[in-house]
N, CA, C and O of each residue as an XYZ file, in Angstrom:
216
protein
N      10.505     24.024    -29.444
C      11.687     24.834    -29.621
C      12.823     24.055    -30.263
O      13.507     24.568    -31.149
N      13.024     22.846    -29.831
C      14.139     22.059    -30.360
C      13.693     21.162    -31.506
O      14.432     20.266    -31.913
N      12.518     21.388    -32.019
C      12.031     20.585    -33.130
C      11.279     19.335    -32.716
O      10.895     18.537    -33.572
N      11.058     19.146    -31.416
C      10.331     17.970    -30.932
C       8.832     18.234    -30.996
O       8.379     19.364    -30.810
N       8.075     17.185    -31.260
C       6.619     17.296    -31.305
C       6.030     16.627    -30.068
O       6.472     15.551    -29.664
N       5.044     17.261    -29.478
C       4.366     16.708    -28.309
C       3.010     16.217    -28.760
O       2.273     16.923    -29.448
N       2.690     14.991    -28.362
C       1.425     14.396    -28.771
C       0.784     13.687    -27.591
O       1.482     13.042    -26.809
N      -0.519     13.794    -27.448
C      -1.224     13.089    -26.378
C      -1.556     11.682    -26.827
O      -1.981     11.450    -27.959
N      -1.353     10.743    -25.907
C      -1.689      9.348    -26.182
C      -2.686      8.915    -25.109
O      -2.361      8.957    -23.923
N      -3.891      8.501    -25.498
C      -4.880      8.102    -24.492
C      -4.471      6.812    -23.776
O      -3.862      5.919    -24.364
N      -4.821      6.745    -22.501
C      -4.563      5.542    -21.709
C      -5.891      4.825    -21.536
O      -6.871      5.417    -21.084
N      -5.919      3.558    -21.897
C      -7.150      2.768    -21.756
C      -7.018      1.841    -20.560
O      -6.024      1.127    -20.427
N      -8.012      1.851    -19.696
C      -8.074      0.937    -18.567
C      -9.184     -0.063    -18.850
O     -10.357      0.304    -18.927
N      -8.813     -1.315    -19.005
C      -9.785     -2.354    -19.319
C     -10.122     -3.090    -18.027
O      -9.238     -3.626    -17.359
N     -11.411     -3.111    -17.681
C     -11.841     -3.821    -16.479
C     -11.670     -5.322    -16.664
O     -11.936     -5.867    -17.735
N     -11.225     -5.971    -15.606
C     -11.082     -7.411    -15.638
C     -12.450     -8.035    -15.391
O     -13.116     -7.686    -14.416
N     -12.872     -8.933    -16.240
C     -14.169     -9.584    -16.101
C     -14.009    -10.880    -15.327
O     -14.751    -11.143    -14.381
N     -13.053    -11.677    -15.724
C     -12.797    -12.946    -15.057
C     -11.300    -13.128    -14.909
O     -10.510    -12.476    -15.592
N     -10.925    -14.011    -14.022
C      -9.507    -14.321    -13.903
C      -8.983    -14.122    -12.501
O      -9.719    -13.781    -11.575
N      -7.697    -14.342    -12.371
C      -7.053    -14.255    -11.069
C      -6.675    -12.819    -10.740
O      -6.518    -11.974    -11.621
N      -6.536    -12.576     -9.456
C      -6.101    -11.268     -8.999
C      -4.637    -11.065     -9.364
O      -3.857    -12.016     -9.410
N      -4.280     -9.827     -9.620
C      -2.882     -9.514     -9.897
C      -2.070     -9.472     -8.606
O      -0.840     -9.466     -8.641
N      -2.762     -9.444     -7.468
C      -2.085     -9.359     -6.187
C      -1.650    -10.757     -5.743
O      -2.477    -11.655     -5.584
N      -0.359    -10.924     -5.549
C       0.158    -12.238     -5.171
C      -0.090    -12.509     -3.685
O      -0.367    -11.593     -2.911
N       0.013    -13.760     -3.311
C      -0.141    -14.153     -1.909
C       0.913    -13.465     -1.058
O       0.633    -13.058      0.069
N       2.126    -13.332     -1.590
C       3.208    -12.676     -0.857
C       2.835    -11.242     -0.498
O       3.087    -10.799      0.622
N       2.244    -10.521     -1.432
C       1.858     -9.126     -1.188
C       0.801     -9.049     -0.089
O       0.859     -8.164      0.766
N      -0.154     -9.958     -0.104
C      -1.210     -9.974      0.914
C      -0.608    -10.261      2.285
O      -0.925     -9.579      3.259
N       0.259    -11.271      2.364
C       0.895    -11.631      3.639
C       1.760    -10.477      4.139
O       1.752    -10.158      5.328
N       2.501     -9.857      3.236
C       3.351     -8.726      3.615
C       2.507     -7.586      4.180
O       2.867     -7.000      5.201
N       1.403     -7.268      3.536
C       0.540     -6.181      3.996
C      -0.045     -6.495      5.370
O      -0.041     -5.636      6.253
N      -0.542     -7.702      5.559
C      -1.112     -8.085      6.858
C      -0.055     -8.040      7.956
O      -0.328     -7.597      9.072
N       1.154     -8.501      7.636
C       2.244     -8.496      8.612
C       2.607     -7.070      9.009
O       2.750     -6.768     10.194
N       2.755     -6.199      8.021
C       3.130     -4.816      8.322
C       2.060     -4.093      9.129
O       2.374     -3.391     10.090
N       0.807     -4.258      8.746
C      -0.270     -3.580      9.469
C      -0.346     -4.078     10.909
O      -0.556     -3.289     11.831
N      -0.174     -5.384     11.104
C      -0.177     -5.945     12.458
C       1.000     -5.404     13.263
O       0.844     -5.037     14.428
N       2.178     -5.357     12.640
C       3.384     -4.855     13.311
C       3.204     -3.387     13.716
O       3.531     -3.003     14.839
N       2.685     -2.575     12.794
C       2.470     -1.163     13.106
C       1.476     -0.999     14.252
O       1.660     -0.137     15.111
N       0.428     -1.818     14.273
C      -0.549     -1.759     15.361
C       0.069     -2.145     16.690
O      -0.213     -1.524     17.715
N       0.917     -3.176     16.677
C       1.587     -3.617     17.905
C       2.526     -2.526     18.421
O       2.571     -2.268     19.623
N       3.265     -1.892     17.531
C       4.162     -0.805     17.946
C       3.377      0.361     18.536
O       3.789      0.964     19.527
N       2.257      0.668     17.922
C       1.431      1.773     18.416
C       0.864      1.449     19.801
O       0.854      2.301     20.690
N       0.394      0.214     19.976
C      -0.158     -0.199     21.269
C       0.928     -0.205     22.341
O       0.688      0.211     23.474
N       2.118     -0.677     21.984
C       3.223     -0.707     22.944
C       3.601      0.711     23.359
O       3.879      0.959     24.532
N       3.612      1.634     22.413
C       3.921      3.028     22.734
C       2.886      3.629     23.665
O       3.230      4.373     24.584
N       1.617      3.310     23.434
C       0.545      3.825     24.291
C       0.675      3.265     25.699
O       0.491      3.990     26.676
N       0.991      1.979     25.807
C       1.178      1.375     27.133
C       2.370      1.991     27.856
O       2.308      2.244     29.059
N       3.447      2.231     27.126
C       4.643      2.821     27.719
C       4.346      4.226     28.241
O       4.766      4.590     29.340
N       3.620      5.010     27.445
C       3.267      6.368     27.884
C       2.358      6.327     29.109
O       2.495      7.148     30.016
N       1.445      5.386     29.134
C       0.531      5.244     30.268
C       1.291      4.867     31.536
O       1.025      5.386     32.620
N       2.249      3.946     31.370
C       3.018      3.458     32.509
C       3.889      4.575     33.083
O       4.021      4.696     34.301
N       4.486      5.395     32.203
C       5.342      6.488     32.670
C       4.527      7.584     33.346
O       5.020      8.250     34.257
N       3.294      7.774     32.911
C       2.451      8.829     33.478
C       1.950      8.458     34.872
O       1.605      9.334     35.665
N       1.913      7.170     35.165
C       1.363      6.723     36.456
C       2.349      6.890     37.583
O       2.039      6.562     38.728
């Protein structure tokens, strides 16, 4: 309508054959820390609910 042209551009995903991971050590440590923290919070909540029910 405004004179603009729409065109499709293909996206190519190239598999990595060799080399280092793009995931840094910081990202791995952060993920492990968060998952552990979430598990601890969930377990603490379950214990609290159990204790109140008794």
